[in-house]
C-alpha positions in Angstrom: 18.7 -9.6 -5.9 17.4 -6.5 -7.7 13.8 -5.5 -7.0 11.8 -3.0 -9.0 8.8 -1.8 -7.1 6.0 0.6 -7.9 3.1 2.2 -6.1 0.0 3.7 -7.7 -2.6 3.1 -5.0 -3.3 6.7 -4.1 -2.6 10.2 -5.5 1.2 9.9 -5.5 3.1 7.6 -7.9 6.5 6.1 -7.1 9.0 3.6 -8.3 12.1 2.2 -6.5 15.0 0.0 -7.3 16.7 -1.8 -4.4 19.1 -4.7 -3.7 19.3 -6.6 -0.5 21.9 -4.2 0.7 20.9 -0.7 -0.5 18.4 1.6 -2.2 19.7 2.2 -5.7 17.2 4.8 -6.7 13.6 6.1 -6.2 11.2 8.5 -7.9 8.2 10.0 -6.1 5.7 12.3 -7.7 2.6 13.8 -6.0 1.4 16.1 -8.8 -2.1 14.6 -9.1 -1.3 13.8 -12.8 -3.0 10.5 -13.8 -0.9 7.4 -13.2 -1.5 6.3 -16.8 0.5 9.4 -17.8 3.3 9.3 -15.2 4.0 5.7 -14.2 5.9 4.4 -17.3 8.0 7.6 -17.7 8.9 7.3 -14.0 9.9 3.7 -14.4 11.9 4.4 -17.6 13.7 7.3 -15.9 14.6 5.2 -12.9 16.0 2.4 -15.0 17.9 4.8 -17.2 19.5 6.8 -14.4 20.5 3.6 -12.5 21.9 2.0 -15.7 19.5 -0.9 -15.3 17.9 -3.0 -18.0 14.6 -4.7 -17.5 16.3 -8.1 -17.8 18.5 -7.2 -14.9 15.5 -7.2 -12.5 15.1 -10.3 -10.4 11.7 -9.5 -8.9 8.9 -7.1 -9.8 6.8 -5.8 -6.9 3.6 -3.7 -6.7 1.3 -2.5 -4.0 -1.7 -4.6 -5.1 -4.2 -3.0 -2.7 -6.0 -1.8 -0.8 -6.3 1.6 -2.5 -7.9 3.5 -5.4 -9.5 0.8 -7.6 -8.2 2.5 -10.7 -4.8 3.0 -9.3 -4.5 -0.6 -8.1 -5.5 -1.9 -11.5 -2.9 0.4 -13.3 -0.1 -0.8 -11.0 -0.9 -4.5 -11.2 -1.4 -4.5 -14.9 1.8 -2.6 -15.5 3.9 -5.0 -13.4 2.3 -7.9 -15.2 3.2 -6.4 -18.5 6.9 -5.8 -17.4 7.4 -9.2 -15.8 5.5 -11.5 -18.1 7.8 -11.2 -21.2 10.8 -11.8 -19.0 9.2 -14.7 -17.1 10.2 -13.1 -13.8 8.5 -13.5 -10.4 6.2 -10.9 -8.9 5.3 -9.8 -5.4 1.8 -8.7 -4.5 2.4 -6.3 -1.6 -0.2 -5.0 0.8 -0.2 -1.3 0.5 -0.6 -1.0 4.3 2.4 -3.3 4.9 4.4 -1.2 2.5 3.8 1.8 4.7 5.1 0.0 7.7 8.2 -1.2 5.9 8.9 2.4 4.8 9.0 3.7 8.4 12.4 5.0 9.7 11.5 4.4 13.4 12.8 1.4 15.4 10.0 1.0 17.9 6.3 1.8 18.3 3.0 0.9 16.7 2.4 1.7 13.0 -1.2 2.5 12.3 -1.5 2.5 8.5 -4.8 4.1 7.4 -6.2 4.9 3.9 -9.3 7.0 3.5 -12.1 4.6 2.4 -14.8 7.3 2.6 -18.0 7.2 4.5 -16.1 7.6 7.9 -14.2 4.4 7.2 -10.6 3.6 6.6 -8.6 0.7 5.2 -6.3 -0.2 8.1 -3.7 -2.6 9.5 -1.6 -2.4 12.7 2.1 -3.3 12.9 4.5 -3.6 15.8 8.0 -2.1 15.3 10.4 -3.7 17.8 14.1 -3.1 17.4 13.6 -2.3 13.7 11.7 -5.6 13.1 8.1 -5.4 11.8 5.4 -7.7 13.1 1.9 -7.6 11.8 -0.8 -7.3 14.5 -3.9 -7.3 12.4 -5.0 -8.3 8.9 -5.8 -5.6 6.3 -9.4 -4.6 7.0 -12.0 -1.8 6.4 -13.5 -0.4 9.6 -15.0 2.7 11.0 -12.7 5.4 12.4 -14.6 5.1 15.8 -13.8 1.3 15.9 -10.1 2.0 15.2 -10.0 4.6 18.0 -11.4 2.1 20.4 -8.9 -0.6 19.4 -6.0 1.8 19.9 -6.9 2.2 23.5 -4.9 -0.9 24.3 -1.7 0.7 23.1 -1.8 3.8 25.3 1.6 3.0 26.7 3.2 3.0 23.2 3.9 5.6 20.5 1.4 5.1 17.7 2.5 6.4 14.3 -0.3 7.3 11.8 0.7 6.9 8.2 -1.3 7.0 4.9 -3.7 9.4 3.3 -6.1 8.8 6.1 -3.6 9.7 8.8 -4.7 13.4 9.2 -8.3 12.4 9.2 -7.8 9.9 12.1 -5.5 12.3 14.0 -8.2 15.0 13.9 -10.8 12.4 15.0 -9.2 10.9 18.1 -5.8 12.4 19.0 -7.3 14.5 21.8 -8.3 11.2 23.6 -5.1 9.4 22.6 -2.2 11.8 23.1 0.3 9.0 22.3 -1.0 8.9 18.7 1.5 10.8 16.5 1.0 12.2 13.0 4.1 11.4 10.9 5.8 14.1 8.8 4.6 14.5 5.2 7.8 13.1 3.7 7.2 9.7 5.3 3.4 9.8 5.7 2.4 8.3 2.3 3.1 4.9 0.9 6.0 4.8 -1.5 7.8 2.2 -3.6 10.8 1.9 -1.2 8.5 0.4 1.4 7.0 -1.8 -1.3 10.4 -3.1 -2.3 11.4 -3.8 1.3 8.1 -5.7 1.9 8.7 -7.6 -1.3 12.1 -8.6 -0.1 10.5 -10.1 3.0 8.0 -12.0 0.9 10.8 -13.4 -1.2 12.7 -14.6 1.9 9.5 -16.5 2.9 8.8 -17.7 -0.6 5.5 -15.9 -0.9 5.9 -14.8 -4.5 3.7 -15.3 -7.5 3.9 -15.5 -11.3 2.7 -12.6 -13.6 -0.3 -14.7 -14.5 -1.4 -15.1 -10.9 -0.7 -11.5 -9.8 -4.1 -10.0 -8.9 -5.4 -6.9 -7.2 -6.3 -7.0 -3.5 -9.7 -5.5 -2.8 -11.1 -5.2 0.7 -14.5 -4.3 -0.6 -16.2 -4.2 -4.0 -15.9 -1.1 -6.2 -18.7 1.5 -5.7 -20.3 0.6 -9.1 -20.5 -3.1 -8.1 -21.8 -2.2 -4.6 -24.5 0.0 -6.2 -25.4 -2.8 -8.7 -25.8 -5.4 -5.9 -27.9 -3.0 -3.9 -30.1 -2.3 -6.9 -30.6 -6.0 -7.6 -31.4 -6.7 -4.0 -34.0 -3.9 -4.0 -35.5 -5.2 -7.2 -35.7 -8.7 -5.7 -37.3 -7.5 -2.5 -39.8 -5.4 -4.5 -40.7 -8.4 -6.7 -41.4 -10.6 -3.6 -44.0 -8.1 -2.3 
């Protein structure tokens, strides 16, 4: 099985091509150039340099969220556009799970964190045991203080912080939790290799979707929608007085 995976959920953009046995190729850029400019050239370069045609791909995978609302939409719509003409299956991968599947360590707790602003993070916890990955929590948005309290129960384990919120969390509570470790930059951010590995696991458990049903995964409404709801609620409360 050949899997083409992409990630556009944060500042970096990446694409990877794997089989069940090996990584065939991967591109990763963190230049802060907009994904609408870089994604398709990156995918084209990956396919060209691995001598792969789009019809050779068996599964198209994407980090479908959480993450930047614009980035998530670009990634999901691009995969839909690639897979739909070929009538190929898709995998909607959790961005947080992709981080765990990209980890090189064989044991410990993976704490995947993305900066959600306002002292909150998108987070999920995973248990690495003998190289196997077991999800401990669902994807959620929570306050950094809540996460620090929850991690108290893992004081006897190494806890690896990954994601663009990793440094933020490390600064916030590493003094109280010396077992919390900040991962090196080259593995800290989500990348398409982890997306592809997570997609392979979804395929093995038959948790795939069609291009038509592939949708973004949002843990909370976009800011514009939150502001609109708050405004409507205020107007409704004012009208009732």
